[in-house]
N, C-alpha and C positions, 0 to 999 in steps of 0.2 A: 639674551638674558634665557638663558635657558631651562630657569624655573619659572619664569611669568605663570601666573594665575594658578600658581600653587600656593596652597596655605601650608605652614610648617609651623608644629607643636615642638619647642627645645626646652627641655626643663636640666635645670642647673643653668644656667645660661648666664650670672650673672660675673662670672669670670669664668677665668680656663680655657678649655675644650668648647665648653657652655656656648660662652663671649664668640672666640673665635669663629665657631660654626654660624652665631647667629648673619655674625657680618659677613661669610663667605657668601650664604646663602639669602640675603640681602642686597649683595652685590652681584647673585645670579637672575634678581628680578622675584624672590620669591615674598610673598607678606607672612609675616609672624606673630607667633603669639609662644610671650619667650617668658617661662617661668623661674621662681626661687625662693627662694626666703627671706633677699634682704631688698627690701623695697625702692631702697633708695639705687641702690647699683641699677637694680632692671630698667625705673623710670629716665637716668642718663645713660645706659645702653637703647633703650627708645629714642630718646632724642638723638642718637647719633647718627641713627639709622636710618638711611634717606630710602624707606620703602614704609607701608602699612604697617603698625608693631604694636599689640597689644602685650602690656605687663600685666603678670599674675603672678600675685604674692602669696604662694601655700608651701608647707612643706610637703613633699611628695610620703612620706610617715605619715601623715593625717589621714586616712582612706575618705574622711567626708567632704573635707575640704577639698580632695582631688576631683571626686565624683560631683560635688556640687558646682565648681568652677567649669568644666569640660560639657556640664547640662545646661551652662547658663552664659555659654557664649552669643554675643550681638550676631546678630545676620549674617554682618561682613565677612565674618570670621568662623561661620559654622561647620562650613564645608570644610573641616580637615583633611588633607590627602596625604601628609606624613607626620608621623612623628618618633622624634628624636628623646630616644630614654635615654640622655645623659648624666643625670643627678647621682652622684657617689661618693664614696667618699671608703679611707682605710684608716685606720685606729691601731697605732700600736705595733713594734714588731716584739712583744713577749712572747719567748713559748709556752707553750700550752699549761704546766705548771703556774704560769704565774701572770696568767690575763687575768683584764679586768672585764669582767661577764657585761659590765653596761659598754663598753667600747663594743664586744661581739653582738650585743644587741642592736645596738643602730647601725652597725654596718649589714644584720641582716634584714634589717627593717628602712633601710635605705635602699642597697645596691639589690634587694631582691623582692622586698616588699612593695614598698616605692614604685621602682619595675611595675608590677603587676598590676598595682591600681591605676597606674596613667595608661596602661596597654589596654586591660580589659574598660576603660571607661571610653576611651575613644574607637577600639574596635567596631562596634555599629554605626559610625561615622564612616569611618575608612571603606566598611564595606557596599555602602551607598555612591563610591567615587569608582570612575570609570576606570582609572589607575590608584594606587596607593602604596605606599611603603612605610615599613616600621624599621628604624636604624637604631640597635641598642650598641650601647659602647662597654663593652666589653672592657679584656687584658689579657695581656700575654701571662697573666698571673697565673688565669684559671686555665693556662695548657700547661706548664710550668712552676710546679712547687718551690719555694723558696723558705730559709729559716724565718719562721716567725710570722709567715704570712696568713697561715691557720685559715679564719673565717673570710679572710680577705680574699685569699686564693680560692678557697670554695664559695664563696659568693660571685666570683665572677666565671669559675666552672657551670655553675646553674645558669648565668645567661649565656654561656654560649652554647649548653644544651636545650634551653629555653629558644631559644633562637630557630635551632633545629626545627624544633614539637611546633613552634609556631609556623615554620614553611611546608611542616608534614599536614598541622591541620588547615592551612588557606590552600593546598593544594586544588591546583584546576580556580580560584576565585584571584580579584584582582589586587593581592596583595602580595609584594615580595618584600622577604625580611633580607637582613642586613646584620651580621654583630663583627661589631669594630673593634680591632685588639691593638689597643699601642704597647707598647715598654715603656722603658725609662721617656718623662716628657717635661719640660723645664717650662716655665712663665706660666703654671696654674700654682693652682692654695693646697696640691695635694700633701705635697712634702708636711707645709706647715700643718695641717691637719693633721697627718698623720702622727708628727710629732706635739702636736697641741702647742705650738707659736713657740719653739726649742729652735730659734732660728740656727744656731751650731749646727743642729743636725738636722735639720733642712737643705740647710749649702753643701752641709759634706755630702749630700746623697751625689750631687751634681757636679761634685769636685774633680776637676782633671778632666770630664768627658762635657765632650757635644752631646747633647740627649734631642730627641724627636721637639720641634714646637708647637705649640696646639695648633697654629696654621699648618704643620704639617697634617696632623687630623679632620681639621675642617674641607681643606682641599682632599682629603681620600673620600669621605662622607659624601662631599657635592657631586665626584666624578658617579659613585655607589649611584646617587637620584638621578643624573642623567643619564644613564644607561637607556638602550634602546627597551621598551616593554616588555619584548622578550626573553630579557636578559636579567638574572639575578645571581649577585653577587653575594653568595652566601658568608664569604669573610673573609676582611681582610687584618693579616696579622702585621703590625709596623714595628721597625725597631730598629734604632741607630746603629750604625757604624761601628759604635765604639762599645758595644754589647752585645754578648753571646749565651746562647743556652747555657747553663755551666754544667749539664751534663748529673749522673748519679752522685751522692755524697757519701764518700764512703768514712767508715770510721777506723782507725789504725790504733790496735792495742799500742 
């Protein structure tokens, strides 16, 4: 049990990478605080896990709800030593002239501001622990732009650089920081959310391809968490063998 006596917060834990990570961390012996917007899904997951688990239902975009939830943890869950900022989403693939501004704002509010709220609300608790860790779920989209990615790619580039800045701010302290950057990952709601329930478009993303699985990402997170205390894994970029960086786009006359 490599994560015994650790209390881990996982945001966006009701499905996909968050759920797989909760299951992997529970198997490694951690106690969990799982958050998300769907109370029924969180309660069902909590019943599945053979470990102490506290489900908290709130939207990371709601600053007051985030700070209130983490300020009122019961004593048995109060000594949080790991935060996994997993909540995030992509919406649409339209080019800039045709974007839906509400989609842009939701991505910024979730992928950037929500991550900031959760991090800032828990930093005082993390600083009190003998060893603490923040894991941010970024994306290869933060490293490689693609057509229609615009705000989503930019939001994940923010996660990349914010993770590096956290490492700098916490230098000499007891808090490690890791950015996990997956590429194409199936068995999540990512494509369904991006295409707003259009099943044909969502299925098309993975047609003829063996993508990563949510469990692949979860295993990488547990590996990073269980390195010796003097080792910080700055970033892990995961990509399926069926995918590669596309290189620079070229427009030909």
